[in-house]
C-alpha distance (Angstrom), angle and dihedral (degrees) to the residues before:
residue distance angle dihedral
M1 . . .
D2 3.70 . .
K3 3.79 92.7 .
V4 3.78 93.0 48.6
Y5 3.87 89.5 50.5
V6 3.78 91.9 49.2
L7 3.77 91.2 48.6
F8 3.79 89.8 49.9
L9 3.73 91.9 53.1
A10 3.81 92.6 48.3
L11 3.79 92.2 52.0
T12 3.76 90.8 47.7
A13 3.81 92.6 51.3
A14 3.84 91.8 48.3
T15 3.78 91.4 51.6
C16 3.81 91.2 51.4
L17 3.72 92.4 49.4
A18 3.77 93.5 48.9
G19 3.81 92.8 51.3
A20 3.88 96.7 48.0
P21 3.86 115.8 97.2
A22 3.73 117.6 -112.6
A23 3.77 117.2 -104.1
S24 3.80 108.8 -96.1
A25 3.83 126.9 -147.1
P26 3.76 115.1 -100.6
A27 3.74 111.5 -81.4
A28 3.79 117.0 -109.4
K29 3.71 114.4 -108.6
A30 3.83 114.7 -102.6
P31 3.73 112.8 -113.4
A32 3.81 112.6 -101.3
P33 3.79 112.5 -106.0
A34 3.78 113.1 -105.8
A35 3.81 113.5 -96.1
A36 3.78 110.6 -101.0
K37 3.79 114.5 -116.0
T38 3.86 111.9 -109.0
Q39 3.79 113.0 -129.1
T40 3.86 121.0 -155.7
P41 3.84 110.8 -127.9
P42 3.74 114.6 -120.8
P43 3.86 112.7 -97.1
V44 3.78 115.6 -93.3
P45 3.82 110.9 -127.2
A46 3.86 111.2 -115.3
K47 3.70 115.5 -111.0
P48 3.81 114.4 -117.9
A49 3.86 112.0 -102.6
V50 3.72 109.8 -104.0
P51 3.81 110.4 -141.2
E52 3.71 114.1 -120.3
K53 3.73 112.0 -106.8
K54 3.82 112.5 -118.3
Q55 3.72 120.6 -128.2
P56 3.82 119.0 -118.4
Y57 3.82 92.2 -107.5
E58 3.84 90.9 53.5
L59 3.81 90.5 49.9
W60 3.81 90.7 49.2
L61 3.83 92.3 46.9
T62 3.84 91.5 50.0
A63 3.76 94.1 50.2
Q64 3.83 93.2 42.2
T65 3.84 92.3 50.0
A66 3.87 90.3 49.3
A67 3.78 89.5 50.1
L68 3.72 94.1 51.6
K69 3.80 92.5 46.7
A70 3.81 91.0 50.3
A71 3.78 91.3 48.1
A72 3.80 91.4 51.2
A73 3.84 89.1 49.3
G74 3.82 91.3 50.8
K75 3.80 95.8 -114.3
A76 3.78 96.9 140.9
E77 3.71 103.4 178.1
E78 3.83 92.8 43.4
A79 3.78 89.7 50.8
L80 3.80 94.4 48.9
A81 3.82 92.2 48.3
A82 3.78 89.9 51.1
F83 3.78 92.4 48.6
D84 3.79 88.2 53.0
E85 3.79 91.4 50.1
A86 3.80 91.0 49.4
E87 3.77 92.3 51.9
K88 3.85 90.0 47.9
V89 3.80 97.2 51.4
A90 3.78 95.5 40.7
N91 3.85 111.3 110.8
Q92 3.81 96.3 -169.2
P93 3.82 128.0 66.7
T94 3.82 91.4 -131.7
L95 3.81 91.0 57.3
K96 3.76 92.4 47.2
N97 3.80 89.9 49.8
Q98 3.81 92.1 49.8
S99 3.80 91.0 52.9
L100 3.79 89.6 49.7
Y101 3.82 93.7 49.2
E102 3.82 93.0 49.0
K103 3.82 91.9 48.4
V104 3.81 92.2 49.7
A105 3.83 91.9 46.9
F106 3.83 89.5 50.8
L107 3.81 91.9 50.1
A108 3.78 92.6 47.8
A109 3.84 91.2 47.5
S110 3.80 87.8 52.7
K111 3.80 90.1 50.7
R112 3.81 91.7 -116.6
Y113 3.76 90.3 136.6
D114 3.78 99.3 157.9
E115 3.80 92.1 52.8
A116 3.79 90.9 49.3
L117 3.78 92.6 50.2
A118 3.82 91.8 46.4
L119 3.83 87.8 53.5
L120 3.75 91.1 50.4
G121 3.79 91.9 46.7
R122 3.80 94.5 61.1
P123 3.78 113.9 114.4
V124 3.82 89.8 -127.3
A125 3.84 87.3 58.9
R126 3.77 98.5 41.2
N127 3.80 96.9 47.5
R128 3.78 103.1 35.2
N129 3.86 117.5 136.1
T130 3.84 113.3 -69.8
A131 3.77 139.3 39.5
F132 3.78 87.5 -124.9
H133 3.82 91.6 60.7
R134 3.82 92.4 45.1
A135 3.83 89.6 50.6
R136 3.81 91.0 48.8
V137 3.80 90.7 51.5
R138 3.85 90.0 52.1
L139 3.82 90.3 47.5
F140 3.82 91.2 50.7
A141 3.77 90.9 50.3
G142 3.79 92.9 47.8
E143 3.76 94.1 50.5
I144 3.83 92.1 49.2
M145 3.83 89.4 50.3
L146 3.82 88.7 52.4
R147 3.76 89.1 56.7
Q148 3.77 88.0 51.2
E149 3.79 89.8 50.0
R150 3.83 91.0 -122.2
W151 3.77 91.7 146.2
D152 3.80 100.4 176.1
D153 3.79 96.0 44.3
A154 3.77 91.3 46.4
E155 3.81 90.6 51.5
K156 3.81 92.1 53.6
E157 3.81 93.1 50.2
L158 3.78 93.8 46.0
R159 3.81 91.4 49.1
K160 3.84 89.6 51.7
A161 3.77 91.0 48.3
L162 3.85 88.5 52.5
E163 3.84 91.2 49.7
A164 3.84 93.9 45.5
D165 3.78 94.2 49.7
G166 3.76 94.9 49.0
S167 3.85 93.9 -144.1
T168 3.81 95.3 -75.6
T169 3.83 106.7 111.4
W170 3.79 142.2 35.3
I171 3.86 88.4 -83.3
S172 3.78 91.2 74.4
A173 3.82 88.7 47.4
D174 3.78 92.0 52.8
A175 3.77 91.5 44.2
R176 3.75 92.4 53.5
L177 3.80 91.8 46.4
D178 3.83 91.4 51.1
L179 3.79 91.8 46.3
G180 3.81 89.5 50.6
R181 3.83 92.7 49.8
L182 3.84 88.2 47.9
C183 3.83 88.0 56.0
E184 3.83 89.8 48.4
R185 3.85 90.6 54.6
R186 3.80 87.6 50.7
K187 3.88 89.4 51.0
D188 3.80 88.8 -116.0
T189 3.79 101.0 141.1
A190 3.84 93.6 168.1
G191 3.76 92.0 53.2
A192 3.80 91.9 48.8
L193 3.77 91.8 50.1
K194 3.78 90.0 49.7
Y195 3.80 92.3 58.3
Y196 3.83 95.6 40.1
N197 3.79 92.0 49.4
E198 3.78 92.1 47.9
L199 3.77 88.2 54.1
T200 3.81 92.3 49.3
G201 3.79 93.9 48.1
D202 3.84 97.6 44.9
A203 3.83 102.0 113.1
G204 3.84 89.8 -173.7
L205 3.76 91.3 70.8
L206 3.77 129.2 79.0
P207 3.82 116.5 -96.4
G208 3.75 91.7 -114.1
N209 3.82 89.9 60.2
R210 3.73 94.9 42.6
V211 3.81 93.8 54.3
R212 3.77 88.8 57.3
G213 3.83 88.3 72.6
V214 3.81 89.4 55.2
M215 3.76 91.7 51.5
A216 3.83 92.4 46.6
V217 3.87 91.3 56.6
A218 3.83 91.1 45.9
E219 3.86 90.5 50.3
M220 3.78 91.3 48.7
Y221 3.80 91.5 53.7
L222 3.76 92.9 42.0
G223 3.84 90.4 54.0
A224 3.80 87.6 52.8
D225 3.87 92.0 50.8
E226 3.88 90.4 -115.1
C227 3.79 94.1 134.2
E228 3.81 96.7 165.2
K229 3.81 91.4 54.5
A230 3.82 88.8 47.3
L231 3.82 91.3 53.5
A232 3.82 90.2 46.7
A233 3.81 89.7 52.4
L234 3.79 92.1 50.8
D235 3.80 89.7 53.1
E236 3.80 88.4 64.4
A237 3.81 88.6 70.2
A238 3.82 87.1 75.7
K239 3.80 88.6 72.6
I240 3.83 90.9 62.5
E241 3.82 115.7 83.3
Q242 3.77 128.7 -145.5
I243 3.78 97.8 16.2
P244 3.81 108.3 -176.7
A245 3.86 118.7 -114.5
D246 3.80 95.5 -109.3
K247 3.82 90.8 55.4
E248 3.82 91.7 45.7
T249 3.84 86.1 54.4
E250 3.79 91.6 50.6
L251 3.79 90.7 49.9
A252 3.81 91.4 51.2
L253 3.74 92.5 48.4
L254 3.74 91.5 50.3
R255 3.81 93.1 47.7
C256 3.81 87.7 50.1
A257 3.84 90.4 53.3
V258 3.79 90.3 52.5
L259 3.82 92.9 48.8
R260 3.78 92.4 46.7
K261 3.83 88.8 53.7
Q262 3.80 86.8 54.8
N263 3.80 89.1 48.3
K264 3.79 91.6 -117.0
K265 3.72 94.6 135.8
A266 3.75 98.9 153.5
E267 3.83 90.2 53.6
A268 3.80 89.7 46.9
L269 3.77 90.5 53.7
K270 3.79 90.3 51.0
V271 3.82 89.8 53.5
L272 3.81 91.8 52.5
R273 3.80 93.1 48.4
E274 3.79 90.9 51.0
A275 3.81 90.8 47.7
E276 3.80 89.4 51.9
R277 3.73 90.1 57.9
I278 3.83 91.0 49.8
A279 3.85 92.3 46.9
G280 3.81 86.8 69.9
R281 3.80 115.0 174.8
S282 3.80 98.5 -4.4
P283 3.80 106.3 117.7
F284 3.78 91.0 -169.1
C285 3.81 94.1 55.3
Q286 3.77 92.8 42.2
A287 3.84 92.0 52.2
H288 3.82 90.1 52.2
L289 3.75 94.1 48.9
L290 3.84 94.9 43.9
C291 3.82 90.3 51.2
A292 3.77 91.8 49.5
S293 3.82 90.7 49.3
A294 3.79 89.9 49.0
A295 3.88 91.7 51.2
L296 3.81 89.6 49.1
L297 3.78 93.5 49.3
L298 3.79 89.2 49.8
E299 3.80 89.8 54.7
M300 3.81 88.1 50.7
N301 3.86 88.2 52.3
R302 3.78 91.5 -119.2
I303 3.76 92.1 137.7
P304 3.85 102.8 168.2
E305 3.81 91.1 48.9
A306 3.82 90.6 47.3
R307 3.80 89.8 52.6
N308 3.77 93.5 48.2
M309 3.81 88.4 50.3
I310 3.77 93.7 49.8
L311 3.81 90.7 48.6
R312 3.76 88.4 53.8
A313 3.83 88.8 51.8
R314 3.78 90.3 51.2
A315 3.80 90.7 50.7
V316 3.82 89.2 52.3
R317 3.77 89.0 48.4
G318 3.81 87.6 58.8
A319 3.79 86.8 59.0
G320 3.79 91.1 62.7
A321 3.76 108.2 -76.0
S322 3.82 102.4 107.7
A323 3.90 90.1 137.3
G324 3.79 90.6 63.2
F325 3.78 96.1 49.9
D326 3.76 120.6 99.1
Q327 3.77 105.8 -143.9
E328 3.80 93.8 -179.6
L329 3.85 91.3 53.6
F330 3.77 88.2 48.9
A331 3.82 92.3 56.3
R332 3.86 91.5 44.8
I333 3.80 93.1 51.6
N334 3.83 89.8 47.0
R335 3.81 89.4 53.9
E336 3.77 92.0 47.7
F337 3.80 91.0 46.9
A338 3.77 90.7 51.3
K339 3.79 89.0 50.9
F340 3.79 90.6 46.9
N341 3.79 90.0 52.4
R342 3.81 92.5 50.3
Q343 3.78 90.3 49.8
R344 3.78 91.6 47.0
Q345 3.85 90.8 50.4
E346 3.81 89.4 49.1
R347 3.80 91.5 50.8
E348 3.81 90.8 47.5
R349 3.87 89.7 48.9
R350 3.79 90.7 51.1
A351 3.74 91.6 46.9
R352 3.76 92.2 51.9
A353 3.89 89.9 46.3
W354 3.84 89.1 51.1
Q355 3.81 92.1 47.9
Q356 3.80 91.0 48.6
R357 3.86 90.9 50.5
Q358 3.81 90.1 47.9
K359 3.83 90.4 50.9
Q360 3.80 91.3 48.6
K361 3.83 90.9 48.4
Q362 3.80 91.4 51.3
Q363 3.78 91.1 48.1
Q364 3.83 90.1 51.3
Q365 3.81 92.5 48.8
K366 3.82 89.6 49.9
Q367 3.75 92.3 50.3
Q368 3.83 90.5 49.2
Q369 3.80 91.2 51.2
Q370 3.79 90.7 49.5
K371 3.84 91.1 51.5
K372 3.79 90.3 49.6
Q373 3.70 91.3 52.5
Q374 3.76 93.0 47.2
N375 3.89 90.6 51.1
K376 3.84 90.4 50.4
G377 3.85 90.1 52.6
K378 3.76 91.0 53.2
């Protein structure tokens, strides 16, 4: 049994060995494929840069800026063409209106009144969007007619501006002031006072506009040499609350002018110094007040103080108030200060010369006394 089993195993092993494949030599490595040649792609032509399309506001701003620059340079036709372009490209009524206002103001400043009025008389200008704009167009027309001394036509336009505005903005304030000045030119003091007092008493207006009525009354009386009435009118400003700093400054300067006319210069100087304290941090107001104080001190022949004051004004100007600085006054005070210094140096030279002469005289007298005493001793 054991032999048979051993024989069976031997036959089975031989069969398995005969059927197994012979061990083969290791296969040779296949040659690596040749590296493919890299080819540079042809250059792609660059697309031309497409300019960025400007927005309507940018187009308007560019044209408006060009118009204002041309106007400042005195290039009238170039400025008018640029204003037309700005009004054309504007996509908002407020921008169109602004271009119209600037163009009319430029024509009026150039004394081209008929062209300005023709521009304001266009239907597109008369009927554009808001009551405020229509009132402003009427106000512009009335003010131009005032310059032309067309009193009746100016009065009609200014009354229409007042009616269109409804007494809510600075337009009604300007219209009342213009109507009051028109009455003054007609020697109608009562009519002028009516408009000015209406402006002062209109609680619907801002304090800065209301105080303009007070100043108009004071200026009217000052022009008529009625200084006491002018001062009384200025006192009415105390009834208006929250007056802005620039209007407080104007009130102080006007009061100073009245006091100077009364030859009350010391009191005027006190008013200016008090106003300077109230002006606070406004460099523009401070520069105006300091220059006024310097001019007053110059009149009072207080030259060093005047120069100190104008130097303070120049320092304030450096803080951003160049518009409030009087360069001509600065030059005049410097000339007076140089003259003052020369006179002071001359006085000091004369004083030293006088002291030297006195000293020499005393020495001579002393020598003479010594000689007398010596002669007596002999």
